[in-house]
C-alpha positions in Angstrom: 51.1 -19.0 67.9 50.3 -21.7 70.4 48.9 -24.6 68.7 47.7 -27.4 71.5 47.5 -30.9 70.2 44.5 -32.7 71.3 43.2 -36.3 70.3 40.0 -36.2 68.1 38.0 -38.9 67.0 36.1 -39.2 63.9 32.9 -38.3 65.7 34.5 -35.1 67.0 35.4 -33.9 63.4 32.9 -32.0 60.8 33.7 -31.7 57.1 34.0 -28.4 55.6 34.4 -27.1 52.0 37.5 -28.1 50.5 37.8 -25.2 48.3 37.9 -22.9 51.4 40.8 -24.9 52.9 44.3 -23.7 52.4 46.3 -25.4 49.5 48.9 -28.1 50.7 50.8 -27.9 47.2 51.2 -31.7 46.7 50.6 -32.2 42.8 50.4 -36.0 43.1 47.9 -35.9 45.9 44.1 -34.9 45.5 41.9 -33.9 48.5 39.1 -35.9 49.1 37.9 -34.1 52.2 38.8 -31.5 54.8 37.6 -32.0 58.5 37.9 -29.6 61.3 36.9 -30.0 65.1 33.4 -29.3 66.0 34.9 -27.5 69.0 36.8 -25.2 67.0 40.1 -26.7 68.0 43.2 -25.4 65.9 43.3 -28.5 63.8 42.6 -29.3 60.1 42.4 -32.9 58.8 43.0 -33.4 55.0 41.9 -37.0 53.6 43.9 -37.4 50.5 44.4 -39.8 47.9 47.3 -40.4 45.2 46.0 -39.3 41.8 45.2 -42.5 39.8 47.3 -41.6 36.7 50.3 -40.7 38.8 53.4 -43.0 38.0 56.7 -42.8 40.0 59.5 -41.5 38.5 62.0 -43.7 40.1 60.2 -46.7 38.6 60.2 -50.2 40.1 62.3 -50.4 43.2 62.8 -54.3 42.6 63.8 -54.5 38.8 64.8 -50.7 38.3 62.9 -50.3 35.2 61.6 -46.7 34.8 59.6 -47.5 31.7 57.5 -50.4 33.0 53.7 -50.0 33.2 52.1 -50.4 36.5 48.9 -51.5 37.5 47.0 -50.2 40.8 47.2 -53.2 43.1 44.8 -51.8 45.8 45.7 -49.5 48.7 47.5 -49.7 52.0 46.2 -48.6 55.4 46.0 -45.1 55.6 49.1 -43.1 56.6 48.7 -40.2 59.0 51.4 -37.4 58.6 52.0 -34.1 60.2 52.6 -31.1 58.1 53.7 -27.5 58.7 50.8 -25.6 60.3 48.7 -23.1 58.4 46.2 -20.4 59.3 47.2 -21.2 63.0 46.1 -24.6 62.6 47.9 -27.9 63.0 47.6 -29.7 59.6 47.1 -33.6 59.5 47.2 -35.5 56.2 45.4 -39.1 56.2 46.9 -40.5 53.1 45.3 -43.4 51.4 48.6 -44.8 49.8 48.5 -46.4 46.5 49.9 -49.8 45.8 51.4 -50.8 42.3 52.1 -53.8 40.7 55.2 -54.0 38.2 54.2 -55.9 34.9 57.9 -56.6 34.1 58.9 -58.3 37.5 55.4 -58.9 38.9 56.6 -57.3 42.4 54.1 -55.1 44.2 55.3 -52.0 46.0 54.1 -48.7 47.6 56.0 -45.8 45.7 57.5 -42.8 47.9 55.6 -39.9 47.0 57.8 -36.4 46.6 57.3 -34.2 49.4 56.6 -36.7 51.8 59.2 -38.3 53.9 59.2 -42.4 53.4 60.4 -43.3 57.0 58.7 -40.9 59.3 55.1 -39.6 59.5 55.6 -36.1 58.3 56.2 -33.9 55.4 59.6 -32.9 54.2 58.9 -29.2 54.7 57.9 -29.9 58.3 61.3 -31.6 58.9 62.9 -28.7 57.2 60.8 -26.3 59.3 62.3 -28.1 62.4 65.7 -28.1 61.6 65.8 -24.2 61.5 63.5 -23.6 64.1 64.9 -26.2 66.6 68.2 -23.9 67.0 65.7 -20.8 67.6 63.2 -21.8 70.2 62.7 -24.2 72.9 61.7 -27.7 71.8 58.6 -27.6 74.1 57.5 -24.5 72.0 58.0 -26.2 68.8 56.2 -29.3 70.0 53.1 -27.2 70.8 53.4 -25.3 67.2 53.9 -28.5 65.1 52.4 -31.7 67.2 55.6 -33.5 66.9 57.2 -34.7 70.1 60.3 -33.3 71.8 62.3 -36.5 71.2 61.7 -36.3 67.4 62.4 -32.6 67.4 65.8 -33.3 68.9 66.5 -36.2 66.6 65.9 -33.9 63.6 68.0 -31.3 65.1 70.9 -33.9 65.6 70.6 -35.2 62.2 70.7 -31.7 60.8 73.9 -31.0 62.9 75.7 -33.9 61.8 74.8 -33.4 58.2 76.2 -29.7 58.5 79.3 -30.6 60.6 80.3 -33.3 57.9 79.7 -30.9 55.4 82.4 -28.7 56.7 84.9 -31.1 57.1 
């Protein structure tokens, strides 16, 4: 499978029926629309939002209260994430992240969403895929398949190696 990465603008994409798109299996997210390139490129862009009634299990990161009611406090700039390829297409998620206001401590925060890595712009399953595949194929091939740079692939592999070695000690 050779998935080449190409930059597309909003004008290069057309919306398709979201019912025909593959499921990404994120129970806390809602798919708003799905777009593909007009030229038939190997890309699928999912525009997603956090469910309105979703409350983070870890609670407020400031007061550590798990039982506080939260109020929606607007939205952040969209977050663009890579996901594992499906149907021979690179998957991009454009997530409109939700900001919450804690009623107890009056602090605003953006909660971490299960399945999405909080620090890098990719899903947890893509990171797990890269951890395994980086030992089995050249980084350049993996870069073409996932759309993730070879530097990032190398960093993920090194962190995986470090964790496995420390577990052996």
